[in-house]
C-alpha positions as CSV (number, residue, x, y, z in Angstrom):
1,M,121.1,123.2,107.3
2,E,123.3,125.8,105.8
3,F,126.9,125.1,104.7
4,G,129.8,127.5,104.7
5,T,133.4,127.1,103.8
6,F,136.3,128.4,105.8
7,L,139.5,130.0,104.5
8,L,142.6,130.3,106.7
9,L,145.1,130.8,103.8
10,Q,147.9,128.8,105.5
11,S,151.0,127.4,103.8
12,P,153.3,125.0,105.7
13,S,155.8,125.2,102.8
14,G,155.7,129.0,102.7
15,R,154.3,129.4,99.2
16,S,154.0,132.9,97.6
17,S,151.3,135.2,98.8
18,K,150.2,135.6,95.2
19,E,149.6,131.8,94.9
20,I,147.9,131.5,98.3
21,Y,145.5,134.4,97.6
22,A,144.6,133.1,94.1
23,R,143.7,129.7,95.6
24,G,141.6,131.3,98.3
25,I,139.6,133.4,95.8
26,E,139.1,130.5,93.5
27,L,137.8,128.3,96.4
28,A,135.3,131.1,97.4
29,Q,134.0,131.3,93.8
30,A,133.8,127.5,93.6
31,A,131.8,127.5,96.9
32,E,129.2,129.8,95.3
33,T,129.0,127.6,92.1
34,L,128.6,124.4,94.3
35,G,125.8,125.8,96.3
36,F,127.4,126.8,99.6
37,H,125.8,129.5,101.6
38,S,128.8,131.4,102.8
39,A,132.6,131.8,102.9
40,W,134.3,132.7,106.2
41,L,137.7,134.3,106.4
42,A,140.1,134.1,109.4
43,E,142.4,136.9,110.7
44,H,146.0,135.9,111.6
45,H,149.3,137.7,111.6
46,F,153.0,137.2,111.2
47,S,153.4,133.6,110.3
48,T,152.6,131.0,107.5
49,Y,149.8,129.7,109.8
50,G,147.6,132.3,108.1
51,Y,148.4,134.9,105.4
52,L,145.0,136.6,105.8
53,S,145.8,139.6,108.0
54,R,142.9,141.8,106.6
55,P,139.8,139.5,106.3
56,V,137.3,142.3,105.6
57,Q,139.5,143.5,102.8
58,L,139.6,140.1,101.1
59,A,135.8,139.6,101.8
60,T,135.1,142.8,99.9
61,Y,137.0,141.5,96.9
62,I,135.2,138.1,97.1
63,A,131.9,139.9,97.4
64,A,132.6,141.7,94.1
65,K,133.6,138.4,92.4
66,T,130.4,136.6,93.5
67,T,126.6,137.4,93.3
68,R,124.9,135.2,95.9
69,L,127.6,133.9,98.3
70,R,127.5,135.5,101.8
71,V,130.9,136.6,103.0
72,G,131.9,136.5,106.7
73,T,134.8,136.8,109.1
74,A,135.7,134.0,111.4
75,V,136.9,136.1,113.0
76,I,137.9,139.7,113.3
77,V,140.2,139.7,116.4
78,V,138.5,142.7,118.0
79,P,141.1,143.6,120.7
80,L,143.7,144.2,118.0
81,H,141.8,147.1,116.5
82,H,140.0,150.2,117.6
83,P,136.3,149.3,117.7
84,L,135.2,152.4,115.6
85,I,137.4,151.1,112.8
86,V,135.9,147.7,113.1
87,A,132.4,149.1,112.9
88,E,133.3,151.3,109.8
89,E,134.9,148.3,108.0
90,I,131.9,146.0,108.7
91,A,129.4,148.6,107.5
92,T,131.4,149.4,104.4
93,L,131.5,145.7,103.4
94,D,127.8,145.3,104.1
95,V,127.0,148.3,101.8
96,V,129.2,147.2,98.9
97,S,128.2,143.5,99.1
98,G,124.5,144.4,99.1
99,G,123.9,143.1,102.5
100,R,125.6,139.7,102.1
101,V,127.7,139.9,105.3
102,D,127.9,137.7,108.4
103,I,130.3,139.0,110.9
104,G,132.3,136.7,113.3
105,L,134.0,138.5,116.2
106,G,136.5,137.0,118.6
107,R,138.7,137.9,121.6
108,G,141.9,136.3,120.1
109,Y,144.0,133.5,121.5
110,Q,147.6,133.9,120.3
111,H,150.1,135.5,122.6
112,Y,152.4,135.5,119.5
113,E,150.3,137.9,117.6
114,F,149.3,140.2,120.5
115,E,153.0,140.6,121.5
116,R,153.9,141.8,118.1
117,F,151.3,144.5,118.3
118,G,152.6,145.5,121.7
119,Y,149.6,144.1,123.6
120,E,149.3,141.5,126.3
121,L,146.7,138.9,125.5
122,D,144.9,139.3,128.8
123,E,145.0,143.1,128.5
124,G,143.4,142.9,125.0
125,R,140.6,140.6,126.3
126,K,139.8,143.2,129.0
127,R,138.9,145.6,126.2
128,W,136.4,143.1,124.7
129,D,133.2,144.2,126.3
130,E,133.7,147.9,125.8
131,S,134.7,147.2,122.1
132,I,131.5,145.2,121.5
133,D,129.4,148.0,123.1
134,I,131.0,150.6,120.9
135,I,130.6,148.6,117.7
136,F,126.9,148.1,118.2
137,K,126.4,151.7,119.4
138,A,127.9,152.7,116.1
139,F,125.4,150.6,114.2
140,E,122.5,152.5,115.7
141,G,123.0,155.4,113.3
142,K,122.9,158.1,115.9
143,P,125.6,160.3,117.3
144,F,127.0,159.0,120.6
145,T,129.7,159.6,123.2
146,Y,131.6,157.0,125.1
147,N,133.4,157.1,128.4
148,G,134.8,153.8,129.5
149,K,137.8,152.4,131.2
150,H,139.6,151.6,128.0
151,F,137.9,153.9,125.4
152,A,136.6,157.4,125.6
153,F,135.6,159.9,122.9
154,P,133.4,162.9,122.4
155,E,130.2,162.9,120.3
156,T,130.8,160.8,117.2
157,S,128.8,159.8,114.2
158,V,129.8,156.7,112.2
159,F,129.5,156.4,108.4
160,P,128.6,154.4,106.4
161,Q,125.8,152.5,108.2
162,P,125.2,148.8,107.3
163,V,122.3,148.0,105.0
164,Q,121.1,145.0,107.0
165,T,119.1,146.2,109.9
166,P,119.7,146.6,112.7
167,H,123.1,145.2,111.7
168,P,124.6,142.1,109.9
169,P,124.2,138.8,111.7
170,V,126.9,138.5,114.4
171,W,128.7,135.3,115.3
172,I,131.0,134.9,118.3
173,V,133.6,132.2,118.2
174,A,133.3,130.4,121.5
175,Q,135.7,127.8,122.8
176,S,134.7,127.8,126.5
177,P,131.4,127.6,128.5
178,Y,131.9,131.2,129.5
179,A,132.1,132.4,125.9
180,V,129.1,130.4,124.8
181,E,127.0,131.8,127.6
182,A,128.2,135.4,127.1
183,A,127.4,135.2,123.4
184,V,123.9,134.0,123.9
185,R,123.2,136.6,126.6
186,R,124.1,139.3,124.1
187,G,121.8,137.6,121.5
188,F,124.7,136.6,119.2
189,H,125.1,133.4,117.2
190,V,127.8,130.9,118.3
191,L,130.5,129.4,116.1
192,T,132.6,126.7,117.8
193,G,134.6,123.6,116.9
194,G,137.9,123.9,115.0
195,F,141.0,121.8,115.6
196,G,141.4,119.7,118.8
197,V,137.9,120.0,120.1
198,P,136.1,116.6,120.3
199,V,132.4,116.0,119.7
200,S,131.8,115.3,123.4
201,Q,132.9,118.8,124.3
202,L,130.9,120.3,121.5
203,A,127.8,118.4,122.8
204,D,128.4,120.0,126.2
205,Y,128.5,123.5,124.5
206,G,125.3,122.6,122.7
207,R,123.5,121.7,125.9
208,L,124.7,124.9,127.6
209,F,123.7,126.9,124.5
210,S,120.1,125.5,124.7
211,K,119.9,126.0,128.4
212,V,120.9,129.7,128.2
213,V,118.6,130.4,125.2
214,T,115.7,129.0,127.3
215,E,116.7,131.2,130.3
216,V,117.4,134.4,128.4
217,K,114.7,134.2,125.7
218,P,116.6,136.6,123.4
219,R,114.5,138.7,121.0
220,T,115.8,136.8,117.9
221,S,116.7,133.1,118.1
222,P,120.5,132.6,118.1
223,R,122.0,129.7,116.2
224,I,125.0,127.5,116.8
225,S,127.5,126.3,114.2
226,V,130.4,123.9,114.2
227,Q,133.6,124.2,112.1
228,R,135.5,121.1,111.1
229,P,138.2,120.0,108.7
230,V,136.4,118.2,105.9
231,Y,137.7,115.8,103.2
232,V,135.6,113.5,101.1
233,T,137.3,110.4,99.5
234,D,136.7,106.7,99.0
235,N,140.4,106.0,98.9
236,E,142.1,104.9,102.2
237,A,145.6,106.1,101.2
238,D,144.2,109.4,100.1
239,L,142.3,109.8,103.4
240,R,145.4,108.9,105.5
241,D,147.4,111.6,103.7
242,A,144.7,114.2,104.2
243,V,144.6,113.4,107.9
244,E,148.3,114.3,108.2
245,H,147.7,117.6,106.4
246,A,145.0,118.4,108.9
247,R,147.3,117.3,111.7
248,W,149.6,120.2,110.7
249,N,146.9,122.7,111.3
250,M,145.9,121.0,114.6
251,R,149.5,121.0,115.9
252,V,150.1,124.7,115.0
253,T,146.7,125.8,116.3
254,L,147.2,124.1,119.7
255,S,150.8,125.3,120.1
256,L,149.8,128.9,119.4
257,R,146.8,128.6,121.7
258,H,148.9,127.3,124.6
259,H,151.8,129.7,124.0
260,R,154.3,127.0,123.1
261,E,154.5,128.0,119.4
262,R,157.6,127.7,117.2
263,V,157.9,130.2,114.3
264,E,161.2,130.3,112.4
265,N,161.7,133.0,109.8
266,G,158.0,133.4,109.7
267,V,157.3,129.7,109.1
268,A,155.0,128.1,111.6
269,I,156.4,124.8,112.9
270,P,153.9,122.0,113.8
271,V,154.7,121.2,117.5
272,P,153.5,117.7,118.4
273,G,151.4,117.5,121.6
274,Q,152.4,115.3,124.5
275,S,149.7,112.7,123.6
276,E,148.1,113.1,120.2
277,P,145.0,111.2,119.0
278,A,145.6,108.4,116.6
279,M,144.1,108.6,113.1
280,D,141.0,106.6,114.0
281,E,140.3,108.8,117.0
282,L,140.6,112.0,114.9
283,L,138.2,110.6,112.3
284,E,135.7,109.5,115.0
285,H,135.8,112.6,117.3
286,M,137.4,115.6,115.6
287,F,137.3,115.4,111.8
288,V,134.6,115.0,109.1
289,M,136.5,112.9,106.6
290,G,136.2,109.7,104.6
291,T,133.4,108.4,102.4
292,P,130.3,110.5,101.8
293,D,128.4,108.2,104.1
294,A,131.0,108.7,106.9
295,C,130.8,112.5,106.5
296,V,127.0,112.4,106.5
297,R,127.0,110.4,109.7
298,Q,129.3,112.8,111.5
299,I,127.3,115.9,110.5
300,K,124.0,114.2,111.5
301,R,125.8,113.4,114.8
302,L,126.5,117.1,115.2
303,Q,123.0,118.0,114.4
304,E,121.7,115.6,117.1
305,Q,124.2,116.3,119.8
306,V,125.0,120.0,119.4
307,G,121.9,121.3,117.6
308,I,123.7,122.9,114.7
309,T,121.8,124.5,111.8
310,H,125.0,125.7,110.1
311,F,128.1,123.7,109.4
312,N,131.3,125.3,108.4
313,C,133.7,123.2,106.3
314,N,137.4,123.7,106.4
315,F,138.3,122.0,103.1
316,W,141.8,123.5,102.7
317,F,144.3,122.6,105.4
318,G,148.0,121.9,105.6
319,D,149.6,121.8,102.2
320,L,146.8,119.8,100.6
321,E,147.0,120.2,96.8
322,H,144.5,122.6,95.2
323,K,143.0,120.0,92.9
324,R,142.3,117.6,95.8
325,V,140.6,120.4,97.8
326,L,138.4,121.2,94.8
327,R,137.6,117.6,94.2
328,S,136.6,117.1,97.9
329,M,134.4,120.2,97.7
330,E,132.6,118.9,94.6
331,R,132.0,115.5,96.2
332,F,130.7,117.2,99.4
333,S,128.3,119.3,97.4
334,K,127.1,116.4,95.3
335,D,127.0,113.5,97.8
336,V,126.9,115.0,101.3
337,M,124.9,118.2,101.3
338,P,121.7,116.8,99.9
339,A,121.7,114.1,102.6
340,V,121.8,116.5,105.5
341,A,120.4,119.7,104.1
């Protein structure tokens, strides 16, 4: 089992960009010190839900501040960019990091963000397949032309080329059966989970993943990973408070996903759902929180029911204080990782 840590760089209270980025960089460096395999960076725009608009740029900086930690994106929102630029940025990061890159790619899910770039969400998703084709053509290291419905260009050579061959590991964020199957059929790894997705749904994805792998028999074996909010504590009051910080992320995520978001002066507002899970339900089905034993039980459950070999920890959510995030990471490294590695 490999363990990653996920950085959204959110701030419900609208803290300064300088403070938020300093926290994110320190957490990535702490992840390396504590034995984590990777740090994953999200891409979001135009609200305090996520200050990280250029994940590859920050990943490049983190790579320079670390020596072993793999750096990844979870995800680059591909339809918001020209695919040749995406290919160039990925390859540049792979070169300067010495081949320590995992790349997460996604279609995007926020009408709010797409509208502000002048795109319709559905229109952007229609460019997905062509974009993916172009990115991986670019990694072949040969001149190529392209003539598609959405992109067309004459003979083009892309520099630099990635140092990992044939390209860095590719993960597709999948939150539907269609996305899981499409990722496997292309031979990509699958990253799923996040806020608001119960274990039962992840288990369905795991079964579909295994079924399609058996059918397709891809050249290299794809992997499946789950991302969860994680908090390790023995104190009940501390746990209850952490759950409410995570609930902020869940409310904003789901409101943005279902196009019922509220953003006021750039501040993302947590919109409650019509029927929200109680704390006990969140802890049992959606979060990995509580004592070390409780966290071990939940991760082993994901191993058994979903088939994960990588677990991505979201330690920093809501306005959780920095020292509490670091303490939770340290407890996880010491008391949880050895029991499930």
